[in-house]
C-alpha positions as CSV (number, residue, x, y, z in Angstrom):
1,D,128.1,82.8,111.9
2,S,127.9,86.1,109.4
3,W,125.8,88.4,112.2
4,V,128.8,87.8,114.4
5,R,131.6,88.8,111.4
6,V,129.5,91.8,110.8
7,R,129.5,92.9,114.2
8,V,133.7,92.1,114.8
9,T,133.9,94.0,111.2
10,R,132.0,97.0,112.4
11,S,133.4,97.1,115.5
12,R,136.8,97.0,113.9
13,L,136.1,99.9,111.8
14,Y,134.8,101.9,114.0
15,L,138.1,101.7,116.6
16,R,140.3,102.2,113.9
17,S,138.2,105.1,112.4
18,R,138.0,106.6,116.2
19,D,142.3,106.3,116.4
20,L,142.4,108.1,113.4
21,L,140.1,110.6,114.9
22,L,142.0,111.1,117.9
23,A,145.0,111.3,116.5
24,T,144.0,114.4,115.0
25,G,142.6,116.1,117.9
26,T,139.6,116.8,116.1
27,R,136.6,116.9,118.1
28,A,137.8,114.3,120.9
29,Y,136.0,114.3,123.3
30,W,133.0,113.2,121.4
31,T,135.0,110.1,120.8
32,Y,136.1,109.7,124.5
33,R,132.0,109.6,125.1
34,E,131.4,107.0,122.3
35,D,133.8,105.0,123.3
36,L,132.1,104.8,127.1
37,A,128.6,104.5,125.8
38,R,129.7,101.6,123.8
39,R,131.3,99.9,127.0
40,Y,129.3,100.8,129.6
41,L,125.3,101.3,128.1
42,R,123.3,98.9,127.4
43,G,119.2,98.7,127.1
44,T,117.2,101.6,127.1
45,G,117.7,104.8,129.1
46,L,117.6,108.4,130.0
47,E,119.9,111.5,129.0
48,I,118.9,114.7,130.8
49,G,119.1,118.4,128.8
50,A,120.6,116.8,126.2
51,L,119.4,120.1,123.9
52,T,120.9,120.0,120.5
53,T,124.3,117.3,121.4
54,P,122.2,113.8,122.7
55,L,125.2,111.4,123.0
56,R,125.5,109.2,120.0
57,L,124.8,105.6,120.9
58,P,125.5,101.9,120.0
59,P,123.6,99.9,118.1
60,G,120.8,98.1,120.0
61,V,121.0,101.3,122.2
62,S,118.5,103.7,123.3
63,A,117.5,107.0,125.4
64,R,114.3,108.5,126.0
65,Y,115.7,112.4,127.0
66,V,114.6,114.9,129.7
67,D,114.6,118.6,130.5
68,R,112.9,120.8,132.5
69,L,111.4,122.3,129.3
70,P,109.1,121.1,126.4
71,R,111.1,121.4,123.2
72,D,109.3,124.3,122.1
73,E,109.6,126.1,124.8
74,L,113.7,125.5,124.8
75,V,114.2,126.5,121.4
76,A,112.4,130.1,122.2
77,L,114.3,130.1,125.3
78,E,117.7,128.8,123.9
79,G,117.5,129.8,120.8
80,P,119.3,133.4,120.5
81,E,122.0,132.2,121.9
82,L,122.7,128.9,120.1
83,R,122.2,130.9,116.6
84,R,125.0,133.1,118.1
85,A,127.2,130.0,118.4
86,G,126.2,129.2,114.8
87,I,123.8,125.9,116.1
88,D,120.6,125.5,114.3
89,P,118.0,125.3,117.7
90,E,116.0,123.0,115.6
91,R,118.4,120.8,116.4
92,I,117.0,120.1,119.5
93,V,116.0,117.1,120.4
94,D,112.1,115.8,121.1
95,V,112.1,116.1,124.8
96,D,110.3,112.8,126.1
97,H,109.8,113.9,129.8
98,V,109.9,117.5,131.5
99,A,111.0,117.3,135.1
100,D,113.9,119.2,136.2
101,G,117.6,117.9,136.8
102,S,117.4,118.1,140.6
103,T,114.1,116.1,141.2
104,L,113.5,114.2,138.0
105,D,110.1,114.5,139.1
106,G,107.5,112.1,137.7
107,I,110.3,109.4,136.5
108,D,109.7,106.0,138.4
109,D,112.1,104.5,140.4
110,E,114.9,102.2,138.7
111,S,112.7,102.9,135.6
112,A,115.9,103.2,133.3
113,D,119.2,100.9,132.3
114,F,121.0,103.9,132.6
115,G,121.1,107.5,132.9
116,I,123.3,110.3,131.3
117,A,123.9,113.5,132.1
118,C,126.6,115.6,130.1
119,H,127.2,118.8,130.7
120,V,124.5,119.2,133.3
121,L,125.2,119.1,137.1
122,E,127.3,122.4,136.9
123,H,123.7,123.9,136.2
124,V,121.7,122.3,138.4
125,P,121.4,124.3,141.6
126,D,121.6,121.3,144.1
127,P,123.9,118.8,142.2
128,V,123.3,116.4,145.0
129,A,119.6,115.9,144.6
130,G,120.7,115.9,141.2
131,L,123.0,113.0,142.0
132,E,120.7,110.8,144.1
133,N,117.5,111.2,141.5
134,L,119.8,110.4,138.6
135,V,120.9,107.0,140.5
136,R,117.1,106.8,141.8
137,V,115.8,106.4,138.4
138,V,118.3,103.0,137.3
139,R,117.9,99.8,138.1
140,D,120.4,97.6,140.1
141,D,123.3,97.0,138.0
142,G,122.8,99.8,135.5
143,T,125.2,102.6,134.7
144,V,125.4,106.2,135.3
145,L,127.3,108.2,133.5
146,I,128.0,111.6,134.0
147,V,130.0,114.3,132.0
148,L,131.4,117.8,133.2
149,P,133.4,120.7,131.5
150,D,136.8,120.8,133.8
151,G,136.9,124.2,135.1
152,R,140.6,124.8,134.8
153,L,140.3,125.0,131.4
154,T,137.3,126.1,130.4
155,F,135.9,129.8,130.5
156,D,135.4,129.1,134.3
157,R,139.2,129.1,134.7
158,H,139.2,132.2,136.4
159,R,136.5,131.0,139.3
160,A,137.6,128.9,142.5
161,L,137.0,125.7,142.3
162,T,133.7,124.8,144.4
163,S,134.0,123.2,147.0
164,T,132.1,119.7,148.4
165,G,131.4,121.8,152.0
166,H,129.5,124.4,149.7
167,V,127.4,121.7,147.6
168,L,126.7,119.9,151.3
169,R,125.6,123.0,152.6
170,D,123.2,124.4,149.7
171,H,121.7,120.6,149.7
172,T,121.0,120.8,153.3
173,S,119.8,124.6,153.4
174,G,118.8,124.6,150.3
175,P,120.3,126.4,147.1
176,Q,119.0,129.7,147.6
177,V,121.5,130.3,150.4
178,S,124.1,130.4,147.4
179,E,122.2,132.0,145.1
180,R,122.7,135.4,144.8
181,D,126.6,135.0,145.4
182,H,126.7,132.5,142.2
183,Y,124.9,135.2,140.2
184,L,127.4,137.8,141.4
185,E,130.6,135.7,140.7
186,W,129.0,135.0,136.8
187,A,128.8,138.6,136.6
188,R,132.3,139.5,138.0
189,D,134.9,136.7,136.7
190,I,132.9,136.0,133.8
191,E,131.4,139.5,132.4
192,G,133.7,141.4,133.9
193,L,131.4,143.5,136.0
194,D,131.9,145.1,139.6
195,G,130.5,147.4,141.7
196,A,126.8,148.6,140.9
197,A,126.9,147.1,137.8
198,A,127.7,143.4,138.8
199,A,124.9,143.9,141.6
200,R,122.5,144.8,138.7
201,R,123.7,141.7,136.5
202,A,123.0,139.3,139.2
203,S,119.6,140.9,140.0
204,E,119.1,140.4,135.9
205,F,119.9,136.8,136.3
206,E,117.8,136.3,139.7
207,R,114.1,137.7,137.5
208,A,115.4,135.3,134.7
209,D,115.9,132.5,137.1
210,A,119.1,131.9,134.4
211,R,121.0,128.3,134.6
212,H,124.5,128.9,133.7
213,H,127.0,127.3,135.6
214,F,126.7,127.5,139.1
215,H,129.6,125.1,139.8
216,V,132.8,124.6,138.5
217,W,135.0,121.1,139.0
218,D,138.0,119.4,137.9
219,L,138.0,115.3,138.2
220,K,140.0,115.3,141.4
221,R,137.0,117.8,143.3
222,F,134.5,115.9,141.6
223,L,135.4,112.9,143.5
224,E,135.9,114.5,146.7
225,L,132.0,115.3,146.4
226,L,131.5,111.8,145.6
227,N,133.2,110.4,147.9
228,H,131.3,112.3,150.9
229,L,127.9,111.1,149.4
230,D,126.1,107.8,150.4
231,L,124.7,106.6,147.1
232,P,124.3,102.8,146.5
233,C,126.8,102.8,143.7
234,E,130.7,101.8,142.7
235,L,132.9,103.6,140.2
236,V,133.8,102.0,137.5
237,H,135.6,104.6,135.4
238,A,136.8,108.2,135.7
239,Q,138.4,109.9,132.8
240,A,139.7,113.4,131.9
241,Y,140.7,114.2,128.5
242,A,140.0,117.3,126.3
243,K,138.1,119.8,128.2
244,E,136.4,118.0,130.5
245,F,136.2,114.6,132.3
246,A,133.6,111.6,132.7
247,V,132.8,109.4,136.1
248,V,131.0,106.0,135.2
249,L,129.2,104.6,138.6
250,R,127.5,101.1,138.6
251,V,124.3,100.9,140.9
252,D,124.6,98.4,143.5
253,R,121.6,99.0,146.4
254,A,123.5,96.5,148.2
255,R,126.2,99.0,148.7
256,R,126.0,102.4,150.8
257,A,129.4,104.0,149.8
258,L,131.5,104.2,146.6
259,C,134.9,102.5,146.7
């Protein structure tokens, strides 16, 4: 009985502090994310591309971390940009699995209770493959939590939203068919370059295998994409807040389409 009372008290204190935080508007997106974690995540799962900002999980829930490079290489690669943003690159989490975000190669099917991808899919050249493999590694009745920036409210606001047709074409024909155009778009619309300067900048991105935002969505456009895919999932939550949005899927391999 005392253990139950402690849990209830802690839960009430959390909800009270959450409401106060939301009222101030301070770092509200973290509070929304943590609410979703408390509501939907159980057991041991995977978080893709956490870098310095892993999702804070509720008691009794844990995650292994996946990224495309080992931690020391991530610190070296991402360190300069993180420092410019005032973030200590030593905060990058330890990487438990080195795997590409599109393939999650080396991670067994149905080996996790949940999968988290916060601000990851927009960096993935083939987000359809990324979604399919994120679902692949989660057990039946497990949860996939996806958080993406709302392109209308971030530095991507001058770019057109990515169409479902574009994403499906990149999946079937290979993302390389759009790679140059993505880099040119970034050079023009984000960095303000044009003509030969934009072309040179795109070539620099190609040589560096740059992984900035390939795709731009809002919640409506992303849900359109999900409804075109044959994922064995049920859509259980979709919410826009602050400058991002979240989608929660429940894996159910007896199903072959979202509803």
